[in-house]
C-alpha positions in Angstrom: 157.8 108.0 106.1 154.3 106.9 107.6 152.1 105.4 105.0 149.2 108.7 104.1 147.1 106.1 103.0 146.7 105.4 106.8 144.5 108.3 107.2 140.9 108.8 107.0 140.2 112.6 106.9 136.3 112.7 105.8 136.0 110.0 108.5 138.0 111.5 111.2 136.2 114.6 110.7 132.6 112.5 110.8 133.7 111.2 113.8 135.1 114.5 115.9 131.4 115.7 115.0 129.6 113.0 116.9 132.1 112.9 119.5 131.5 116.8 119.9 128.0 116.4 120.6 127.1 119.1 118.2 123.5 120.6 119.3 122.0 120.2 115.2 119.9 123.1 114.1 120.7 122.0 110.5 119.1 119.0 108.1 118.6 116.4 108.0 115.6 117.0 110.0 115.8 113.4 111.8 118.1 115.4 114.1 120.9 112.7 115.0 117.7 110.2 115.2 115.2 111.4 117.7 113.0 112.5 114.7 112.8 108.7 113.5 113.0 106.4 116.8 112.0 103.4 114.9 114.9 103.7 112.4 117.2 104.6 115.3 116.2 101.7 117.4 117.0 99.4 114.2 120.1 100.8 112.8 121.3 102.5 116.0 122.0 106.2 117.0 125.7 106.6 116.1 124.8 105.8 112.2 122.4 108.8 112.4 124.2 110.9 113.8 126.8 110.2 111.0 124.2 111.2 108.9 124.9 115.0 108.6 124.8 117.7 106.1 128.1 119.8 104.6 129.2 122.6 106.9 132.9 124.2 107.5 134.1 121.5 109.5 132.7 118.8 107.3 133.3 120.4 104.0 130.9 120.5 100.9 131.1 118.4 98.1 130.2 121.1 95.5 133.5 122.8 96.0 135.5 120.9 98.6 138.5 122.8 100.3 138.6 120.5 103.4 138.6 116.9 104.5 136.6 115.9 101.6 139.4 117.3 99.1 141.6 115.7 101.2 140.0 112.3 101.2 139.5 112.5 97.4 143.2 113.2 96.4 143.9 109.8 98.9 141.8 108.4 96.7 143.4 109.5 93.6 146.6 108.1 94.8 145.3 104.9 95.9 143.5 104.4 92.4 146.8 105.8 90.5 144.8 108.4 89.0 145.3 112.5 88.9 142.3 113.1 90.4 139.2 111.7 92.0 135.5 112.2 92.8 133.2 110.5 95.1 130.2 110.0 93.4 126.7 109.0 95.6 124.6 108.2 92.7 126.3 105.0 91.7 128.7 104.6 88.7 125.5 105.4 86.6 126.5 109.1 87.8 130.1 108.5 86.7 129.4 107.1 83.6 127.1 109.8 82.8 129.7 112.5 83.8 132.7 111.0 81.7 130.0 110.8 78.5 129.0 115.0 79.2 132.9 115.5 79.8 133.9 114.0 76.7 131.3 114.7 74.2 128.7 117.9 73.0 125.5 117.6 71.0 126.1 116.0 67.5 129.4 115.0 68.6 130.1 110.7 67.7 131.0 108.5 70.6 131.4 104.4 70.0 129.9 102.4 72.6 129.7 98.6 72.8 126.1 97.2 72.2 126.5 95.5 75.1 127.1 98.5 77.4 125.0 99.3 80.7 121.8 101.6 80.5 123.8 104.5 82.0 125.7 104.5 78.8 122.4 105.5 76.7 121.3 107.7 79.8 124.4 109.9 79.2 124.1 109.7 75.6 120.5 111.1 76.1 121.8 113.8 78.4 124.8 114.6 76.4 123.6 115.1 73.0 126.0 112.6 71.6 125.4 110.2 68.6 126.2 106.7 69.2 128.1 104.5 67.0 128.0 101.0 68.5 130.6 98.3 67.8 129.3 94.8 68.1 130.8 92.5 71.0 131.4 88.9 70.3 129.5 86.4 71.6 129.9 82.8 73.3 126.9 81.0 71.5 128.1 77.9 73.9 127.5 80.5 77.3 125.0 82.5 75.3 126.6 85.4 76.6 128.3 88.7 74.9 132.1 88.6 75.8 133.5 91.7 74.9 135.2 93.9 71.5 137.8 93.0 69.9 140.4 95.2 68.8 140.0 94.8 64.7 136.4 95.1 65.2 136.9 98.4 66.8 139.4 99.5 64.9 137.2 99.1 61.8 134.5 101.7 63.4 137.0 103.7 64.5 138.3 104.3 60.6 134.5 104.5 59.5 134.1 107.2 62.4 137.6 108.9 62.3 136.1 112.4 63.7 134.4 110.6 67.1 135.4 112.1 70.5 135.7 108.9 72.4 135.4 105.5 72.7 133.5 103.6 75.8 135.0 100.4 77.2 133.4 98.0 79.6 136.2 96.3 82.1 135.4 94.1 83.3 131.9 92.7 82.3 129.4 91.5 84.3 130.6 88.1 83.9 134.3 89.4 83.9 135.2 89.2 80.6 137.6 91.9 79.7 138.9 93.4 76.3 142.6 94.1 75.3 142.1 97.9 77.1 146.1 98.3 76.6 145.8 98.2 72.9 142.3 99.9 72.9 143.6 102.8 74.7 146.7 103.4 72.4 144.3 102.8 69.1 141.7 105.2 70.3 144.8 107.9 71.6 146.1 107.7 68.2 143.0 109.2 66.4 142.7 111.9 69.2 139.9 110.0 70.8 139.3 109.9 74.8 138.8 106.5 76.4 136.1 106.4 79.0 136.3 103.2 81.0 133.1 101.7 83.0 134.5 99.6 85.9 131.2 99.6 87.6 132.6 95.5 88.4 136.3 96.8 88.5 137.2 98.5 91.3 139.3 96.1 93.6 141.3 95.0 90.6 143.7 98.5 91.0 144.6 96.4 94.7 146.1 93.2 93.5 148.1 92.0 90.8 145.9 88.9 90.1 143.7 90.7 88.1 143.6 92.1 84.5 144.9 95.5 83.3 142.9 98.6 85.2 141.8 101.6 83.4 144.4 104.1 85.0 147.3 101.2 84.6 146.4 101.2 80.7 146.3 105.2 80.3 142.5 105.6 79.7 141.2 109.1 80.6 138.5 108.6 82.4 136.8 105.8 84.7 133.8 105.1 86.6 134.7 102.5 89.6 131.7 101.3 91.9 133.7 100.9 95.1 130.6 99.4 96.8 130.2 96.6 94.5 133.8 94.6 95.1 135.3 97.3 97.9 133.3 97.5 100.8 131.8 100.6 100.5 128.1 101.4 101.2 125.0 100.5 98.0 125.2 103.9 96.3 129.2 105.0 96.9 131.3 105.2 93.8 134.6 107.2 92.0 135.0 109.3 88.9 138.7 108.8 88.4 140.7 111.4 86.1 143.8 111.3 84.2 143.7 112.7 80.7 145.2 115.4 78.3 142.2 115.1 75.8 139.1 116.1 78.5 140.1 119.4 80.4 139.7 119.3 84.1 137.5 122.4 84.1 135.1 120.6 81.7 134.7 117.7 84.2 134.2 119.9 87.2 131.6 121.7 85.2 129.6 118.5 84.3 129.8 117.3 88.4 128.3 121.0 89.3 125.6 120.6 86.7 124.7 116.6 88.4 125.8 117.0 91.5 123.5 116.6 94.5 124.0 119.5 96.8 123.3 117.3 100.1 125.7 114.2 99.8 124.9 111.4 101.7 128.4 112.1 104.6 127.3 107.7 105.4 128.3 107.1 102.1 131.1 109.0 101.6 132.5 108.1 104.9 132.1 104.5 103.3 134.2 105.6 100.2 136.9 106.9 103.1 137.4 104.1 105.1 137.3 101.5 101.8 139.7 103.0 100.2 142.0 103.0 103.3 141.1 99.5 104.2 142.0 98.7 100.2 144.9 100.5 99.8 146.6 99.0 103.4 145.1 95.6 103.2 143.8 95.1 99.8 146.7 92.7 98.7 145.7 90.1 101.4 142.3 90.5 101.4 141.9 90.1 97.6 144.1 87.2 97.5 142.2 85.1 99.8 138.9 86.3 97.7 140.9 84.7 95.0 141.7 81.4 96.4 138.1 81.2 97.7 136.7 81.9 94.4 139.2 79.2 92.7 138.1 76.7 95.2 134.5 77.3 94.6 134.8 76.8 90.7 136.8 73.8 90.9 134.2 72.1 93.1 131.4 73.5 90.8 133.4 72.4 87.8 133.0 68.4 89.6 129.3 68.5 89.6 127.5 66.7 87.0 125.5 69.4 84.4 127.3 72.9 85.6 130.3 74.9 84.2 132.1 77.7 85.9 133.7 79.6 83.7 136.4 81.2 84.4 140.3 81.0 83.3 139.8 78.7 80.3 138.0 81.6 78.9 140.7 84.1 77.8 141.4 83.1 74.1 138.2 82.4 73.4 136.8 85.4 70.7 136.2 88.5 72.4 137.9 87.3 75.6 141.2 88.9 76.1 141.5 88.4 80.1 139.0 87.5 83.1 138.5 88.4 86.7 138.1 85.1 88.7 136.0 86.7 91.4 133.1 86.6 88.7 131.8 83.3 89.4 129.6 82.7 86.3 128.1 79.2 86.3 126.3 77.6 83.4 123.2 75.7 84.4 121.9 74.8 81.1 123.3 70.9 81.7 120.8 70.6 84.4 117.8 71.0 81.8 116.8 74.2 83.7 117.0 78.0 82.8 119.1 80.5 84.8 116.3 82.4 86.2 114.6 78.9 87.7 118.0 78.5 89.6 118.1 81.7 90.9 114.5 81.0 92.4 115.3 77.9 93.5 118.6 78.7 95.4 116.6 81.9 97.3 113.5 80.0 98.6 115.0 76.2 99.0 118.3 77.1 100.3 118.0 80.6 101.0 121.2 81.9 99.1 120.5 84.7 96.8 123.0 85.1 93.4 123.6 88.2 91.9 122.0 87.8 88.8 120.7 85.3 86.6 120.1 84.8 82.4 118.6 82.5 80.2 121.6 80.1 80.8 123.5 80.7 83.7 123.9 82.6 87.3 126.2 84.7 88.4 128.0 85.2 92.2 129.9 87.6 92.8 132.7 86.3 95.4 134.4 89.4 97.6 136.5 90.5 100.5 133.3 89.9 102.6 132.6 85.8 101.8 134.3 83.7 103.8 134.8 79.9 103.3 131.2 78.4 104.8 129.1 80.5 103.0 130.8 79.2 99.7 131.0 75.8 101.1 127.0 76.4 101.7 126.5 77.6 98.0 128.6 74.5 96.4 126.4 72.4 98.7 123.4 73.4 97.4 124.2 73.1 93.5 125.3 69.9 94.5 122.1 68.7 95.7 120.4 70.3 93.1 122.3 69.2 90.4 121.9 65.3 92.4 118.0 66.0 91.9 117.8 67.0 88.5 116.1 64.3 86.2 116.3 65.6 83.0 120.1 67.2 82.2 119.2 68.2 78.4 120.3 71.5 77.3 117.6 74.0 77.0 116.2 75.9 73.8 118.7 78.6 73.0 116.7 81.4 71.4 118.8 83.5 69.4 118.9 87.0 70.4 118.3 89.6 67.6 120.5 91.8 66.0 121.1 95.3 67.4 118.0 97.6 65.8 118.3 100.3 62.9 119.2 103.8 64.5 116.2 106.0 62.8 116.5 109.1 65.1 119.1 110.0 67.6 118.6 109.2 71.3 118.1 113.0 72.5 115.7 113.5 70.0 113.9 110.4 70.5 113.7 111.2 74.2 112.1 114.7 73.7 109.5 113.8 70.7 105.8 113.2 71.3 104.9 110.1 72.0 102.3 107.5 72.0 101.8 104.2 74.1 100.8 101.1 71.5 100.4 97.0 72.5 103.9 95.6 71.6 102.6 93.1 69.6 101.6 95.4 67.3 104.6 97.5 67.4 106.9 96.2 64.8 108.2 99.1 62.0 107.5 101.5 64.9 110.2 103.9 66.6 111.2 103.1 70.5 110.9 106.3 72.5 111.8 104.5 75.7 114.4 102.0 76.1 113.8 98.1 77.5 116.3 96.0 79.2 116.7 92.7 81.3 117.9 93.7 84.5 120.5 92.4 85.6 122.5 93.1 83.5 120.9 96.3 82.0 121.8 96.1 78.3 119.0 97.7 76.6 117.3 95.1 74.0 115.6 98.4 72.6 116.9 102.1 72.6 114.6 105.5 72.1 115.2 105.9 68.1 115.8 102.7 67.1 113.1 100.8 64.7 111.4 98.0 66.3 110.7 94.8 64.6 109.0 91.6 64.7 112.4 89.6 65.4 112.5 92.1 69.0 109.4 91.8 70.0 109.4 88.2 69.7 112.8 87.8 72.1 110.6 90.4 74.3 108.1 88.0 74.9 110.2 84.8 75.2 112.0 87.2 78.0 109.0 87.8 79.8 107.5 83.9 79.1 111.0 82.8 81.1 110.1 85.3 83.8 113.1 88.1 83.3 112.7 90.9 84.5 112.5 93.4 82.5 112.8 97.1 82.9 112.5 100.5 81.2 109.1 101.0 80.0 106.1 103.3 81.3 104.4 100.0 81.1 105.7 97.3 84.4 104.4 94.4 82.3 105.6 95.6 79.2 102.5 94.5 77.1 102.6 98.2 76.1 105.4 99.9 74.6 106.1 104.0 74.0 106.9 105.0 70.3 107.3 108.4 68.3 104.1 109.8 67.0 103.6 109.5 63.1 104.1 113.3 63.3 108.3 112.4 64.7 109.0 109.9 61.9 110.8 112.5 60.0 112.8 113.9 63.0 116.5 114.2 62.7 117.8 111.0 61.1 120.9 109.4 62.4 122.7 108.5 59.2 
């Protein structure tokens, strides 16, 4: 019996449209590139001919009945899910759809504090009340790890009527929690489990990776196919297998948030990436793991550098690890991560995925080869050899999570005012602020700003960290609730 995963129905339909030479009296207005010749010259006519809109033979994203539906069924089967939905606004839209599907205004959702900003956007959109569980922290590396089962259990027992638990699998740095145990615990309280798998789509296609959301029995997952599985940037997938969240509810939420003009370039790339991973993922990822392991071993021979990885499980908050996340601790060079990222780009023409105060992160995927990894290792070796002062830099203590005074939704919709950051201690934030990447908020709407937080924000600014979320791009000012709002809806 032929493997059904050999088919790519949406891609094949778009290709037929192109080959038929259809005369387009429909959007998009560039009309197969003729209306934007400069772009056509740069990327080629074929890709612009594939940039089409919904029609009978290409199906409609809002209520797919044809080739999009067929492609989504194949996607679901490839991921061992009941349903799969194409996303063209990234995993951000999937995370927000999960929260809006599981929660109603006023219902509680348990969230790790180191969640991505999209999670908090979903909280505001849904009107849910966040209950935070603190992840563990690796003080040697200066990073958050994951939530422990015991910490989560304590929060669940204190909030037994919460609707859902959100889990990150894996974190940006590759760290995972005991997902199967978390699912079993949450389901015993009739709480849905929503999983942010922005960095874990590839894990479904090779046994060398930690347990995935669908394997663990989670209710929903949002996975970034574009990050690690080959599709175009901004294309992701929403996976569903739930007895706690009605599929009709998910569909209604997606109807609210979907664009009616979904990019066929993005959706076609999802169809092809799914086919490639379903048919060849194990082989491709075996090579990826081999490259990551070689690079990690070589880097750990370089004085002043530590590429953390398979030695992590067993440390607080680390149940498992994704070896394709090549995190490199650079404190032994006497440099901060932001400096090393900049040096690699300016001197060696290498761009890493992200940096923080103490680490840089390189993502190793099916698109990498030996030459690229050798280039990275060579650049790091040269940089380490040139470093004169190999002293660990100062570790700035991350302040504890702020106190929630007003619900995020109420804070978002309340009247606000802009004040200087230096005078904001004691005020209630009206906007979120985060270092991006990784996009984990330092302060959220409705939380009390403290002097420790202000010091931390100023420290991040001084180190050259990219901060986002505030109306003021320089973060010299921050929007807070107006004085008349301080007696708004309290979150107790």
